[in-house]
Steps between C-alpha positions, in 0.01 A plus 500: 500500500651836401564762768580816303224413253277339758177646361388474139461848353237444233418871479825593326497587130765417243637780284424318177132479591469879489324619186749786462817296548787550256415299183866424422568369851180298477603349167842413644328341799290273278815401310690426822222280638648220289826511698336537841267208427791289374700569817222458755198310376623164361220459248726265305507265799127537558433420135724191507371355828134605507369598157688286249427165676125568478514587129562142392236457229688511165194591297335740745527879486529638854397846612658730757388834640749748649330760721689830522773439242704816575772512235378183328827310540357204694236393242764549229744272685241232575390500137861446387557217749179323398582531130848358561346205687252434219202603713203673339424792731283806443556784747268786587667779700290776656569838659278775634770766450469646151868604496614142562271377223644758260854391590410138425381598153862587416633154590592258219184332378432147623195331344455296819461805727208740517543813712175657620411817688239365741445353847443148625139595568455591133608150400277339760204696372568351155499149645861432398726238657862394466697192598745708703485841663818670618600835642830661596558774758133595509388389847697767685319772303164401651329543834367191674148524357617559143747213523241248615269618222777453243581152631134406461505636144815302419353179639186544291700585187722191530427135434830348611729722707559853633849631584552840662868592550607790721745653748511414869554804722817482706757733653797320346333481160447877515867562580621256232276652233612852596864406459485286187227675300679835515797343325294348218196716429526863387278759334180323604265458795628151582699587815258738671188308402666168584561619856141621520382161373689322777334723760159421346554125471377221728680270740425129491298527820290789369426329171413166662246677719338663198482243221177305441465131574683249278769748393859393571788728588860411422829685541695394188793735559650758729235756591257362242138389532320269257125464539349191335150376427452163330164377372 
């Protein structure tokens, strides 16, 4: 349990969420998400151990929904891994932030990925479902009520598995990120917003007390939380 960051500060706002933030710094932030996700999130390992083993039908086309795609690098990576493994996978990636959606439109076109500017509720209202639903670094942006609502949406939108990957709040993690991120990331909001994100994130104990029944919580890496629902 952290001492310096003992209490979750969900009321903080990240600089990049401001509507009048610097567009160049915002664009750099979206570009640098690829590096931060590569260093911290281990989606390659999650794909290899949790997603790929389930996609075993050689003739089936699987579907995956990414909620809150940010810079779009995670659906792009998963699509590449699946293609390399000979897996037929169609990915839908959604964002409620128009600026993020516009950034994704500039990414190299992948016929297996569809980027949409909408919410999970919009998809639910259309009666859509996907084999897998994932999300990265979204939980810490939400208050308790909004998070539970999103988890319920994700469960209803999925037919096989839900995976929500995020930071675990910790004093040492805060210090480590402060030291290392300042050496790597420049001319973006990564450092300042990353520190804010840590302050807004959950501890294992807090998240366990909040998640609905039948959800599992794992800690796949240092200061990481992975929330799982399996049908």
